[in-house]
matplotlib code that plots the C-alpha trace (Angstrom):
import matplotlib.pyplot as plt

x = [0.9, 2.0, 4.2, 6.1, 9.5, 11.0, 14.8, 16.6, 20.2, 21.3, 20.3, 22.8, 26.4, 29.1, 28.0, 24.5, 22.7, 20.9, 23.0, 22.0, 22.1, 19.2, 17.1, 18.0, 17.1, 13.8, 12.8, 13.5, 11.6, 8.5, 8.4, 8.7, 5.7, 3.7, 4.6, 3.7, 0.3, -0.4, 0.6, -0.4, 1.0, 3.9, 7.6, 9.7, 13.3, 14.8, 16.8, 17.4, 17.2, 17.3, 17.3, 18.4, 18.2, 19.3, 18.0, 18.2, 19.8, 17.7, 18.4, 17.4, 13.7, 12.5, 9.4, 9.7, 6.8, 7.2, 4.9, 5.1, 3.3, 3.4, 4.8, 5.1, 4.3, 6.2, 6.0, 8.1, 9.0, 7.2, 8.6, 7.6, 8.4, 9.4, 9.3, 10.4, 9.2, 10.4, 7.2, 7.0, 3.2, 0.1, 0.2, 3.9, 6.6, 9.5, 10.9, 14.3, 14.8, 13.3, 14.1, 12.6, 12.7, 12.3, 11.3, 11.2, 8.9, 10.6, 9.6, 10.7, 14.0, 14.8, 13.9, 12.0, 8.3, 5.6, 3.4, 0.1]
y = [13.1, 16.6, 18.9, 22.1, 23.5, 27.0, 27.0, 29.3, 30.6, 27.9, 25.2, 26.5, 25.6, 28.2, 28.6, 29.6, 26.4, 23.9, 21.2, 17.8, 16.3, 18.5, 17.2, 13.6, 14.3, 16.0, 13.2, 10.6, 12.6, 13.2, 9.6, 8.4, 10.6, 9.2, 5.6, 6.4, 7.8, 4.8, 2.3, 3.7, 2.0, 0.5, 1.3, 1.8, 2.6, 3.6, 0.8, 2.4, 5.3, 4.2, 6.0, 9.3, 12.0, 15.7, 17.4, 21.2, 23.6, 25.2, 28.7, 30.6, 31.6, 28.7, 26.9, 23.2, 20.8, 17.2, 14.6, 11.2, 8.2, 4.5, 2.3, -1.2, -3.2, -6.3, -8.7, -6.5, -3.5, -0.7, 1.6, 5.2, 7.5, 11.0, 13.8, 17.3, 20.2, 23.9, 26.0, 29.1, 29.6, 27.5, 26.2, 26.3, 24.0, 21.9, 18.6, 19.1, 15.8, 12.3, 9.1, 5.9, 5.3, 1.9, 1.3, -1.9, -2.5, -3.3, -4.3, -2.7, -4.7, -3.6, -7.0, -6.9, -7.6, -8.5, -5.7, -7.6]
z = [-4.5, -5.3, -3.1, -3.7, -2.5, -2.8, -3.7, -1.2, -1.2, 1.3, -1.3, -3.9, -4.9, -5.5, -9.1, -8.0, -9.0, -6.8, -5.3, -6.8, -3.4, -2.3, -5.2, -4.1, -0.5, -1.4, -3.8, -1.1, 1.5, -0.6, -1.9, 1.7, 2.7, -0.2, 0.9, 4.5, 3.5, 1.2, 3.9, 7.3, 10.4, 8.4, 8.7, 5.5, 4.7, 1.3, -0.4, -3.7, -6.1, -9.8, -13.1, -11.6, -14.2, -13.7, -16.8, -16.1, -13.7, -11.0, -9.5, -6.4, -6.2, -8.3, -7.2, -7.7, -8.0, -6.9, -8.5, -6.8, -8.2, -7.1, -9.8, -8.5, -5.3, -4.4, -1.5, 0.8, -1.4, -3.1, -5.9, -6.6, -9.6, -8.6, -11.2, -10.3, -12.4, -12.5, -12.4, -14.5, -14.1, -13.3, -16.9, -17.8, -16.3, -17.4, -16.0, -14.3, -12.5, -12.2, -10.3, -9.1, -5.3, -3.8, -0.2, 1.9, 4.8, 8.0, 11.5, 14.8, 14.7, 11.1, 9.5, 6.2, 6.5, 4.1, 2.8, 3.1]

ax = plt.figure().add_subplot(projection="3d")
ax.plot(x, y, z, "-o")
ax.set_aspect("equal")
plt.show()
């Protein structure tokens, strides 16, 4: 799944760079959307973000591209790789952030539930 986000002034720290917490939030949000589309009628919550890598700074006006791919499915969990690129043009981009996000399927009471 691919999504895009425009970096606005409210997303920046006092040095003029994107707050890392915003990247974490957006990575989690877009991974959750991918999970929900892959497993309709199931409820998921995030249980982990691993291998978090901030590689380059991001400034105001940058268009970010979020690429979300399913990596692994377990009995109750599913893991997605999220890569975030800074777009320069349709053919030119560079990786600024990556992480692995793990979700667990839950029932209405918050108890883990099998995926199948």
